[in-house]
C-alpha positions in Angstrom: 107.8 210.4 -4.4 108.2 206.8 -5.7 110.0 204.1 -3.8 113.3 204.5 -5.7 113.4 208.2 -5.2 112.6 207.9 -1.5 115.3 205.2 -1.2 117.8 207.5 -2.8 116.8 210.5 -0.7 117.1 208.4 2.5 120.5 207.0 1.5 121.8 210.6 1.0 120.4 211.5 4.4 122.1 208.4 5.9 125.5 209.5 4.4 125.1 212.9 6.1 124.1 211.4 9.4 127.1 209.0 9.2 129.4 211.9 8.6 128.3 213.8 11.7 127.0 210.8 13.8 124.3 213.2 14.9 120.7 213.6 13.7 120.7 217.2 14.9 123.8 218.2 13.0 122.7 216.3 9.9 119.3 218.2 10.1 121.2 221.5 10.1 123.2 220.4 7.1 120.1 219.2 5.2 117.7 222.0 6.4 115.5 219.4 8.1 114.3 219.0 11.6 115.9 216.4 13.8 112.7 214.4 13.8 112.5 214.4 10.0 116.1 213.1 9.8 115.3 210.4 12.3 112.2 209.4 10.4 114.1 209.1 7.2 116.7 206.8 8.8 114.0 204.6 10.4 112.3 204.3 7.0 115.6 203.4 5.3 116.4 200.7 7.9 112.9 199.3 7.3 113.5 199.4 3.5 116.9 197.7 3.9 115.9 195.2 6.6 118.9 195.9 8.9 120.0 198.5 11.4 122.4 201.3 10.4 123.1 202.9 13.7 123.5 201.9 17.3 121.7 204.6 19.2 123.6 205.4 22.4 122.6 207.9 25.1 124.4 210.9 23.7 125.8 209.8 20.3 125.4 207.4 17.4 127.6 204.6 16.2 127.5 202.9 12.9 126.7 199.2 12.8 128.9 196.9 10.7 126.2 196.9 8.1 126.1 200.7 8.3 129.9 200.9 7.8 129.7 198.7 4.7 126.8 200.8 3.2 128.6 204.1 3.9 131.8 202.9 2.1 129.7 201.9 -0.9 127.8 205.2 -0.9 130.9 207.3 -0.5 132.4 205.7 -3.5 129.2 206.0 -5.5 128.5 209.6 -4.6 132.2 210.5 -5.4 131.8 209.0 -8.9 128.5 210.8 -9.4 129.9 214.2 -8.4 133.0 213.6 -10.4 131.0 212.8 -13.4 128.9 215.9 -13.0 132.1 218.0 -12.8 133.4 216.2 -16.0 130.2 217.0 -17.9 130.1 220.6 -16.7 133.7 221.4 -17.5 134.4 219.1 -20.4 136.5 216.7 -18.4 139.5 219.1 -18.2 138.5 220.5 -14.9 137.2 218.9 -11.7 139.3 216.3 -9.9 141.6 213.4 -10.7 142.4 211.0 -7.9 145.5 208.9 -8.5 146.7 205.9 -6.4 150.3 204.7 -6.6 152.9 202.8 -4.6 155.3 205.0 -2.5 158.6 204.7 -4.4 157.0 204.9 -7.9 155.2 208.1 -6.8 158.3 209.6 -5.3 161.0 208.5 -7.8 159.1 208.4 -11.1 155.8 210.3 -11.0 156.6 213.3 -8.9 159.6 214.5 -11.0 157.5 214.4 -14.1 154.2 215.7 -12.6 154.9 219.4 -13.2 154.6 218.9 -17.0 151.1 217.3 -16.5 150.1 220.4 -14.3 151.2 222.7 -17.1 149.0 220.8 -19.6 145.9 220.8 -17.3 146.2 223.7 -14.9 142.5 223.6 -13.9 142.5 219.9 -13.0 142.7 219.3 -9.3 144.9 216.2 -8.6 145.0 214.1 -5.5 147.7 211.4 -4.9 146.9 208.5 -2.7 150.1 206.6 -1.6 149.7 203.0 -0.6 152.2 200.1 -0.9 149.5 197.4 -1.2 146.9 197.4 -4.0 144.0 199.8 -3.7 140.4 198.6 -3.4 138.4 200.5 -6.0 135.1 199.5 -4.2 136.1 201.2 -1.0 138.6 203.9 -1.9 137.6 206.8 -4.0 140.4 206.8 -6.5 139.9 207.3 -10.2 142.9 205.3 -11.3 146.0 203.6 -9.9 149.5 202.7 -11.1 151.0 199.5 -9.7 154.0 197.3 -10.3 153.4 193.6 -11.0 152.0 191.2 -13.4 148.7 190.3 -11.9 145.4 189.8 -13.8 142.5 192.1 -12.8 139.4 190.5 -14.3 137.1 193.0 -12.6 139.1 196.1 -13.6 140.4 197.8 -16.7 144.2 197.3 -16.8 146.7 198.7 -19.3 150.4 198.1 -19.3 152.3 201.4 -19.4 155.9 200.0 -19.6 157.9 197.1 -18.5 160.7 197.0 -15.9 164.2 195.8 -15.9 166.2 194.5 -12.9 169.8 195.4 -12.1 172.0 194.8 -9.0 173.2 198.1 -7.5 175.8 198.9 -4.7 178.4 201.5 -3.9 181.7 201.4 -5.9 183.5 200.7 -2.5 181.3 197.7 -1.9 181.9 196.3 -5.4 185.7 196.7 -4.9 185.5 195.1 -1.4 184.0 191.9 -2.8 185.7 192.1 -6.2 182.4 191.9 -8.0 183.8 193.1 -11.3 186.1 190.0 -11.5 183.4 187.3 -11.3 179.7 187.2 -11.0 180.0 184.3 -8.6 181.6 186.6 -6.0 178.0 187.5 -5.2 178.0 184.5 -2.9 179.9 186.6 -0.3 177.7 189.7 -0.3 174.6 190.7 1.7 171.5 190.5 -0.5 169.1 193.4 -0.1 165.5 192.6 -1.1 162.6 194.9 -1.8 159.1 193.6 -1.5 157.2 196.8 -2.2 154.2 196.0 -4.5 155.1 192.3 -4.4 153.1 191.1 -1.4 151.6 188.2 -3.3 155.0 187.1 -4.7 158.0 185.6 -2.9 160.2 188.2 -1.2 163.2 186.9 -3.1 161.4 187.0 -6.5 163.4 189.8 -8.1 166.8 188.5 -7.0 165.8 184.9 -8.1 164.7 186.3 -11.5 168.0 188.0 -12.1 170.1 185.1 -10.9 168.2 182.6 -13.0 168.6 184.9 -16.1 172.3 184.9 -15.5 172.5 181.1 -14.9 173.9 181.7 -11.4 172.9 179.3 -8.6 173.1 181.2 -5.4 171.1 181.4 -2.2 170.0 185.0 -1.9 168.4 184.3 1.5 171.6 183.1 3.1 172.7 186.6 4.1 170.0 189.3 3.6 168.2 192.4 4.5 164.5 192.8 3.4 162.5 196.0 3.1 158.9 196.7 2.1 159.8 200.1 0.7 162.1 200.4 -2.3 163.7 203.7 -1.2 164.7 202.1 2.0 166.4 199.3 0.1 168.3 201.8 -2.0 169.3 203.8 1.1 170.7 200.5 2.6 172.7 200.0 -0.6 174.0 203.6 -0.5 175.1 203.0 3.1 177.3 200.1 1.9 175.1 197.4 3.6 175.0 195.1 0.6 173.8 194.7 -3.0 170.2 195.7 -3.7 168.1 194.5 -6.7 167.3 197.8 -8.3 164.3 198.6 -10.5 165.8 200.4 -13.4 162.9 202.9 -13.8 163.3 204.0 -10.2 167.1 204.1 -9.6 168.5 206.1 -12.5 169.1 209.3 -10.5 171.2 207.4 -8.0 173.3 205.9 -10.9 173.6 209.3 -12.6 174.8 210.9 -9.3 177.5 208.2 -8.8 176.0 207.2 -5.4 175.4 203.7 -6.8 177.0 201.6 -9.6 175.7 198.6 -11.6 178.4 195.9 -11.6 176.3 193.7 -13.8 173.9 194.0 -16.7 170.1 194.3 -16.3 167.5 191.7 -17.2 163.8 191.8 -18.0 161.9 191.7 -14.8 158.9 190.0 -16.3 156.9 192.7 -14.5 155.8 196.2 -15.3 153.7 199.2 -14.4 150.0 199.0 -15.1 147.4 201.7 -15.2 144.3 200.4 -13.5 140.7 201.7 -13.1 137.2 200.5 -12.7 135.7 199.2 -16.0 134.1 201.9 -18.0 136.3 204.7 -16.6 138.9 204.2 -19.2 136.8 206.0 -21.8 136.6 209.2 -19.8 138.6 212.1 -21.2 140.4 212.7 -17.9 141.7 209.1 -17.9 142.7 209.4 -21.6 144.5 212.7 -20.9 146.5 211.1 -18.1 147.2 208.0 -20.1 148.4 209.9 -23.1 150.6 212.1 -20.9 152.2 209.2 -19.0 152.8 207.2 -22.2 154.8 210.2 -23.6 157.0 210.3 -20.5 158.7 207.0 -21.2 159.4 207.3 -24.9 
């Protein structure tokens, strides 16, 4: 076995040992003796030049270097096995792992997902919900959908659709503050801010964008509630706590039901929803299938 083959075999052994944190259990999984597993790990540590485990009396612990290597290997092995599934089943079977922000997943993606399932019934789909951006190097997602306007030089990024911003509140709240009479009446309301997916931008960014587009000079921080989850901001507006800045793509059901109204017109958010993946993954049929499907949903 040449050095590269031995290194690959030893790394696979390491990933199994790291999963069980036991040479004995790893040996059972790999059909090797405990001694053979230990020997492989020692050889790997020698090849790499650093320790992977802290060997305690009755158990193992990963070193910080071991944790970093495991995260890299898990991602790499996941890609290898996913690629094998794609080749074997012509990309329409196997697994598709999607990352998304919470409210987009609940309010936009989930109501539409049954139609994707009907198109690709043999494709296993995983959804990973996370408000902050996913790290493709350490999280085994195939693609992610996020709201913003950031550049991703190390990733493939494709704009799906843009967003519009519109203030929303209950009809009772709008009447209480006579919002229909004058846009400047907003000076008396409680401003509800949502910062989901906007961690790197000012918490007042969306309200500031809307006010500027309407040439209104108001301090949206004077009286405010702030939430890091869009649905919580909408619930607050539905409870009559103030006026929330709604993302049009996510609030339509609340408008249609009459729970909320839009006293004023919407404006371009200057932000949108991007489909993001590691470079090179965008050419895979599973990615293209999902892209084509999601593009059709917003026509």
